[in-house]
N, C-alpha and C positions, 0 to 999 in steps of 0.2 A: 399352884393358888401362886409366884410368883413368876413370869415367863423369862428365857435366856434371851438374851436380844442378839440377834440372828450376825456376822462377822454379815459385810460386804461384802457385792461381785457384781465385775465388773466385764465387760462384755470388751473387752477388748484380744484385738489382732492384729499378727506380727504385722509390721510396716514392709518387712522384704521375709517370702514366701518362700515353701523346705528350697529351694530354687536359687535363692544367693540373692534373685534382684530386687526393683523395687513394683511393685506392683500397676502396673502403668494403664490399663482399660481403667476406662472412664465410669465407669458404673458404680466405684467407693467411687469417690464424685458429685457421681450424682447423688450415689447417698445419702451425704452429709449435706449440700447444701438443699437434698427436698426437708432435710429434717431440721436442717436451720432455720429454714422455709416457718414452722409449722413451732417454732418453740418461739421464732420472734414474732409471730401472728398470737398469740396468744400476752398479756398483761404482765408482766409480774404484779403484781402489789404492791411499790414497796412503806414500808414502819416507818411508822412517822416516827419525831424526832419523842415528838412526847408522847403520851399513850391518853386518852379521853378520862380515865378513869386520875392522876395528874394534874391535867389541865385543873381538873372538878377539885380536886382539891386544895391546889392551890386558890382559886379562885374561889373557894370559899374562910381558905387563910386572911386571904387578901382582903377580904368586907367583913371577920370582924379585928383586925386589926383595923381598919379604918375604925369603927364600931366605936372601941378600943378609947383609940386616939383622943374622940371626937366627945367623948364623953372623958374623959380628962383636961381637952380642952374647952370646955364646956363646963 
C-alpha cells in the first residue's frame, strides 16, 4: 500500500583514477560538453510567482470587494 522512498543514486566517478593522476584525455570533457548541450537545448519551464488559481481567487475577491464598496457608497 505504501511504497518506500528509494535513496538517490549518483553516477560519480572519481576525478583521480587508481594511478593517482588526473584524467587527462578529452573524452570525458567531450562527453560532459555534449550532455551540457543536450540540457541547454531543453528549455526549463520556470514556475510563475503566482499560480493561475491564486490569481483567479484574488480577482474574484477584488470584484466582490468592489461590489460591496459600491453598494455602501450608493
